[in-house]
N, C-alpha and C positions, 0 to 999 in steps of 0.2 A: 094484624099490623103489616102494612106494606113496606117493602124494603125501600129506603131512601134512594132515589134514582141517582143522587149524587154521592155515591159511595165508590171509592176506589180501593182496591185490594192490591197490595204490593207485599214485598218480603224485606226482612232485615238486610242490610248492605245493598239494597237495590236504590236506583235513582229515579226521581220524578223530575221531569222537564216541563216547563211551560209550553203549552201547545201540544202536548202529547194527546193522542186520541182518547185518552182516559178521562180528559175533562179538567185537567189541572191547568187553571188559568192564572194570569198575571196577578189578579187580586188575591188569590189564594197564596201565591208565593210571596207577596208583600206582607200579608198577615203572619205567615209562618216565618218569614225573615226576621221581623220584629220579635216574634216569640223565641226564635233561636237565639237572638242576642240576649234576651232576658234570661234564658236558661243556660247561657254559655255554651250553646250547641250540645246539650247533653244527649238529645234524642236523635239529632240529625245534624249534618253539617250544611252549611249554606254556600252555594257557588253562584255562578252566573246564570240566573233564571232556572236554577235547579236546586234540589236538595237531595242528599244522600243519607239514608237512614243508618244509624248506628246499631249497636247490639241490643236495642230496645224493641220490644213488641207490644202490641196493644192497639190503641186507637187514638186519633187526634181529629178534633173537629175545628176547622178554620172557616168562618163565615158559614156559607151553606154547603160546605163540603166535608164529608167524613172520609178519613183515610185509615184503613186497617193495615197494620204492619204485622204480617205474619211470620212465624218462625220458619226456618228452612235449613235442614241439615242433610241434604241429599243433592243428587245431581239431576233431579227431575227438571224438566222444562217448567217454566212458570206459567203453565196454562191454567185453564179453568178447573180442570180436574185437581191439579196440584193445590190450587188456591182453596177448593172445597175441602180437601184432605186436611190441610194445615189450619184452615178456619175452625173446623170441628175439633181438631187437636188442641188448639190453643184454649178454646172454651173448657174442654175437659181438664186440661192442666190447671187452669185457673180454679176450676171447681174443686179438684183433688187438693190443691194448696190452700183451699178456703179463702181465695181472693174474690170469690163471687159465690153467693148462696143461692144456687139454682133451686134448692129444695123449697123455697118460698113460692115458686111459681106453679101454676096449675099444669097438668099434662098437656092441655091445649096450647099454652104459651110455650111450653118446652119444644113443641114441634116447630116453632118459628125460628129456628136457629139459622134460617136463611137471612134473618135480619142481621143488621150490623152488630158487632159486638158492643158498641156504644149504646145502641137501642136496648140491648139485653141488660146492660147496667142500669139504664134509666128505668126499665121495666122492673127490675128487681127492687130497686130504691123506692120506687112509687108503691110497690106492693107492700114492702116492709112498712112504709109510713102509713098507708092505708089501714093496715092491721093494727098499728099502734093507735090511730084515731078511733078505730072501731071499739077498742077496749078502753078508751078514754085517755086523753093527754095527761101526763104526769103534772100534777099541781104540788106546789110546795110554798112555804112561807118565805117571804123576802122583805127586806126593809125598804120603805119608800118615803122620800122627803118631798113635801109639797105644801103650797099655800092653800089653806082651807078657810071657810067662813065660820068653822067651828072647831073647837079643840078636839083632836083625835090623836091618841097616843101621847107623845112627849113633845113639849115645845122646845125648839132649838132657839134659845134666846138671842144668841149673838146674831144668827142669821135672820131671826125674827125682827129685831130692832132695824137692821140694815135694810131689809126688804119692805117693811111695813111701817116706816116712820110716818107716812101720810095715809096709811090704810089701817086704822085701828080696828076696823071690822074683820080683818083677816089675821090668821095665825099660821106661822110656818112651823110645821110639826114633822116629827118622824114617827112612823107607825108601821105595824106589820100587816101585810096583805097576803092572802092565799089565793094564788091564781096560777096559770100555766106559763107565766113569763119566766122561765128558767133556762139555764144554759143548754139543756138538752133540746128543748123545743126551738131555741133560737138558732141552733146548729141546723135542725131540719128546715126551718124557715129560709135560712140563707141558701141551702142547697136547692130548694124549690125555686127561689128567685133567680138563681143561676140557670136552672133548667128552663125556666120561662123565657129566658133571653137566648137560649141556645137551641132549643128543640124545634125541629121543623117537621114534626109529625102530628096531624090533627088529632089522633087518638090520645097521644100524650097530652096535648094542650088541654083537652077536656078534663083529664084526670088531675093535672097540675092546678088548674083554676078552682076545681072543687076543693082540693086540699088547702089551697091558699085562704080560702074562706074560713077554714078551720083555725087558722093561725092569725086571725085578725088582731088578737089581744096580745100577740107575741112581738116583742121589740125586734127591729131590724138593726142589728149592731154588727160591728166588726168582729170577725172570727179569724183567728190566726192559729199557727201551730201551737203556740202556748195554751190556747184554749183547750185543745185536745190533750195535752200533756197533763193537765190538772183534772181530767175526768176520772171518776171512780164509779164502778157499777156495783150494785147490790141486788138483792132478790127482788126489789121493787122496781128497779130500773134496767134489769138485764134484758127485758124485752126490746129495749132500744138499741142494743149493741150492734145488731146486723145493719140497721138503718144508719146509725152513727158511723160505722166503718165506711159505708159507701158514701156518706155525705162528706166524710174527711177527704176522700179521694176526689170528689167533685169539687170541693171548695179549694183545697190546696193545689190542685192542678189547673185552676182556672186562672186565666190571664185576661182581665178586662181591657177593652179599648178605652183609655182614659180621655182620649180626644173626642170620643163620641162618634167615631166613624163606623162603628159596627164591625170592627175587626177582632171581636172577642174570640179567644181560643181556648179550648178545653182538651186536655190530654189525660188519658189514663194508660200509662206506659210502665212496662216492667222489664228489668234487666233480665234477658234471656239466660244468662249464665246462672243467676241465682234461682230463676224459676225452674230450670232443669235440675239444679242441685236439690231443690225442695221437693220437687216432683219424685225424683228417684228415692230420696229418703223416705217420703211418706208411703210410696208404694212397697218399698222393702219393709219398713216398720209394720205396715198393714199386714203383710204376710206373716212376719215373725210373731206378731201379737196373736195370730190365730193358732200357731203351732208353738205354744209355750214349752212343749215338751223338748224342743231342740235347744234348750239352755243357751240361746243366742240372743244377744242384745245389740242393737244399733242406736247410736246417738249422734246428733249433729254436735260439732265441736265449737267451743268458744276461742276467741282469740286469746293467746297466751304470750306473755313477754318473751322477746327474743334478744333484742339488742336495742339499748336506749328506748327510743319511742316505737320501734319496729316490733311486729309480733308475727306469730305463726298461727294459722288456722287451717286444719284439714277439714274437708267438707263433712266427713262422717267416720266414725270409728266403730267397727264391728267386733264385738268381744264375746268369747266363749271361755269362761274360766280365765286362765292366764294367757290365752291365745289372742292376738289382736291383729286385725287387718284394717289398714287405712284405704278409704275409697275417696278419690278426688275426681269429681266429674268435670268434663271439659266439653262445653258445647261449641264444637268446631269440627270441621271436616279434616281428618288426618289422611291426606291423599296417598302417602307412601307407607302409612303404618309405622312411621318412625316419629316418636315424640320429640319435642324441642329439647335442647340441652337444659334450658331453664326449667321445664317441666320435670325432667328426670332428676336434676339437682334438688328440686323442691321435694320430690318423693323420697330421695335418699335422707334428707333432713327429717321428714316425717317418720320414717322407719326408726330413726335413731331416738327422736323425741318421745315417740309413743311406744317405744320398745316393741316395734311390730317386725315380724319376720317377712311380712308381705305387704306391699302397697299396690293398689290398683288404679291406673289411669283409665277411667271409664268414658268412652266416647259414644255418640249415637252412631249406629251402623248405617252406612251409606251403600256399600256394595258388599261382595262377599268377603268381608274382612276376616282375617284370622285372629285367633287369640294366642297370644305368646306371653310366656313367663320367662324372663331372663334375669339372672343374678347381676347385681353390681359386683364389681371386683371385690374379692374376698378380703375383708380386713382381719385384724387380729382378734376381734371380739366374735363376730358371727358372720354368716353369709345373709346379706339382705337381698330380697327379690322384689322386682318390680314387674308387674304384668300389665301389658297393654290390652285392653279388652273393649269390644264393641257390642252394644246391645241394641237389637232391633225394637223400636218402639211400637211398631204396628203389627197387626195380625193379617191374616190373608185377605181380609175385606178392607184394608187401608184404614182401619180404626185403631186407635191406641189400644195396645195390649192390655186386656183386663187383668191378667195374671202376671204383670211385669214383675212384681216383687218375687214371686215364686221362680220366675225364669232366672233372675239375677242370682238368687240364692243357689239354685241347682247348677247353673253354668259356671259360676265364679267362686262360690263360698263353700258349698257343702263339703267338697272333698277336703279342703283345708281345715274345716271346723270339726269334721268327724274325728280327727286325731285329738282335738281339744276335748271333745265330749267324752272320748275314752279316757283321757288323762284326768278329767274331773271325777269320772267314775272310780278310777284307781285311787286317787288322792283321798276321796271321802271314805273308802273302805280301809285304807291305811289308817285314817284317823280313828276308825272304829276299833281296829286292832290296838292301836296306841291307847285308846280310852280304857280298854281291858287292863292293859298294864298299870294304868293309873289307878283302877279300882283295886288291883293287887296291892299297890302301895298303901291304899287306904284301909288294908286289913281284910280284903275279900279274897283270901288265899284259896278258898274252896270254889271260886269261879273258874269253871272250865270253858274254854273257847273250842267250839265244834264247828269248823268251816267245812263246806262241802260244795259240790257242784250239782246243779239241777239235772234231771234225766237227759235233757237235750245237750248238757254241757256248755250252754250259753250264758247261764246265770250263776253267780256266785252267791252262796247262801251262808249264813252264819248264825248260830245259836249260842247263847250263853247258858250254861248248865251249872246247877249246884251239885258238887261232888257227892254229898251225902243223901239228899232227898231226891235228886234227879229232877227237881223243878226246872223249868225251861223258860227262857225269854227269847223270842225270835228277833235277835238284835238287828239283822239286816232289814227287816221290816220296820223296826223302830227307826232305823237310820233313814229310810225313805221319807218319813214324816219330817225329820230334821232337815233333809235336803231341800224340801219345799220352801223352807224359810231362808235358804242360802241365796246369795247373789249369783243368779244364772245357774243355780243348782250347786254351786261350789260352797262347801261349808267353810266359813272363814274364821270360825272360833277354834280354839285350841282344845287338846285333849282333856285338859283339866276342866274347862267350861263344859264340855260335852259330858264328863263324868258327873258334874253337878246336875245337869238336865236329866241324865239316865237315873240318878238316885231319886230325884223328884218324881219321875214317872214310874219307877219300879222299886219303891222303897222296901216292900215286904221281901222281894226277891234278894235285894242286896243284903238284908239282914240275915237271911238264910246262908249266904255265901261267906259270912264273917268267920275267919278261922285262919290258921297258919299252915301253909304248905310250901316250904322254902324250895324244895326240889323242883316242884312244878313252875312256880313263879320265876325261878331263875332260868329254867329251860325255855320258858315262853318268852322272856325278855330277850335272850339270846337268839331265838328263832325269829322274832320280829326284826331285830337289828340286822339280820342277814338279807332281808327282803330288799329287792330293788324297787325303784319308784313305780314301775310298771309291771309288778309281780305280786300275785296273791297266793296264798297257801290253801290247801284243802286236804282234810284227813281222810275223806272217802268220796266216792262218786258212784254213779250207776255202773261203771265198768272197773271200778277200783275199790276193793274191800279194804277195810282197816287192816293195817299191818304194823310192822316195826318202824315204818316211816311215813311222813307226809309228802305230798307232791306239791309242786307250785305250777303256776300257769306257764312258766317257762320250761317245764319238764325237769326241774331239778328235784332232788330227794333230800328231805330233812328227817334225820333220825328222831323218833319220838321216844317217850319214856317207856320203859319196859312194861309197866302196869297199865298203861293206857290202851293197849291193843284190845284187851277184854272190855274196857270201858266203852270204846267206840263201837263195839259190836252190838250194844244195846240200841243203836240209832239206825 
């Protein structure tokens, strides 16, 4: 596939003028001028023989000219090197955000990224449609009404009498037909017809004409946005989804010249602010999904009511247990590293609404930007922090950073969330200790709790032991399995529900522990009540032999029962 010679590459917020050496002529301007009025200048503003692009990126075809509008968030000169860099970056962003399915193309075709982005979309759509035809167009039953020379199906008497008063040899009937003339194939046909009127590439012409022959029995009908709203895919039609998604872009972004002058315009444009937000979310989520042990979750946020018809929507919320961090992406150049008052007020409200201690304004890195975290003025409830951060999207080879999600996590989130992971760890083990107290209340007075530290001192261990038989259950290992079922590792059920599960899993052991030991159960309840949220007890460790007291992770000592010293020497 050769690159269309009439392709112009420019950047968002840049201007094209009639007569530029780029090849932008008056006929192109007139076509875009009319298109701009139709779209209320959504993608660009129209001036005196010039157009200035807005915050949308993608591609526009006007007559025989293709215009690529590339993203740009740096101070580079808009030369060929910069164009190549951002051309490839845009394609990769669209792929990651699933706005184009490059996996359908062969390796040979993927090497042709020097082609215009529009050609790439055309190629993917044709490839998807060719694959559908190779496996057979979807056929279905539909109702057809027509005048026939014989009765077929059901006679529609009212219509029959009206139409055939002087043609008694004919019958107006309604009957079922099984063919490919259904809504999915009609959508594909419409997109193919648009491509036939727009494409100026001989290689595509051949492929389009071949496919059109396959759709000869499919009706050319009007396709609107409502057509797509009513679509539902199942296991039999799922193979159509990729082609239909692209057909939707082609059909809904097509503006035909109704006067027949050939000024047809097709645009596939994306809001760069939303594209950047989606790209950051997908890269971060991709990393976190691989490392599930980090008990961290990230989710895009829906709009929530704020005041009357107005709402709030943060870009994404990162949670680890009860710790929450708001991330709001900003696709713009922050020249002096000072966000606007509007952005700061927005983040303050997000902090309050999502009960987050930290919010991050995330910008694309342009120069050697610093990362700063500064608190809002302290209020009576808590200190709310807002961090201005810059992330470099590219690696040393000027390609989009493959491990961008990992970089965001390590540079901006890990330090904040480690505390949260520790809090989850502490809270879950506190619930284990409270569960033991609940089992005591249920008559398991002989259940002894034996907490300890690993030889390294880095892990807290806990066994439940029957006083009489010395039977043992490694409760901390049992807890680990329960943690897997919790939200982000946090156990959300209460001690009573945990006790129910423990009894279910360890019924024989629980029966052994049945008995009354008021002295021990009273001492244990008082010991647990004295613990702080971030504190765990242990009766012995590698460096600490059982004695007349327990120790805690904060270095405190808790007096144990006199008879228990000899008891713990057995472990």
